[in-house]
N, C-alpha and C positions, 0 to 999 in steps of 0.2 A: 789326903793322898790323891794323886792324880790317876783316876781310874781309866782315863783314855789310853794310858800306856798298855792296858790289858787288851784293848781291842784287837791289835794284830795277833795276839796269842789266841784269842777266841776265834778269829777268822782262820788261823792255821789249824786249830783243833777241829773246827767244823769241816774244813777241806780234807783233813786226814781221815776223819770219821766217815765222810762221804765216800772217799776213795776206797777205804777198807770195806765198806758196805757193798760197793759195786763189785769189788774183786771177789768177795765171798758169796756173791749171788749164785755162782755155779755150784757151790757146795750146798746151798740151801734149797736148791730146786728139787733134789731127790732126798728122801729119807736115808739116813746112814745105813740102815739095814738092807737096803735094796742093792742088788748087784747090777752094775752097769759096765759096759765095755770101756776100756781105757781110751779107745779112739773117740768115742762119743764125748767123754769127759774132757779130753784134750781139745776137741773142736769147740766145746762150750767155753772153755777158758780162753781160747784164741779169739773167739768172737767178742768176748768181753774186753779183752786186751785191745783189739782193733777199734772197738767203739771208743774206748778211753783214749787211744792215741789220736783219734779224729777230733776229739773235743779239747785236747790240750793245745 
């Protein structure tokens, strides 16, 4: 079988996993039991989004 056909799928999986990891960084910064303001959380998500937009 020609395994080189799987290379694009591996690249796609790696890119999707990296994107998911970066987007969920804001969720992982604080433990779930800690209460934080919605505004602070929104700002963190916006900063992550802006960083991702700059690299695309």
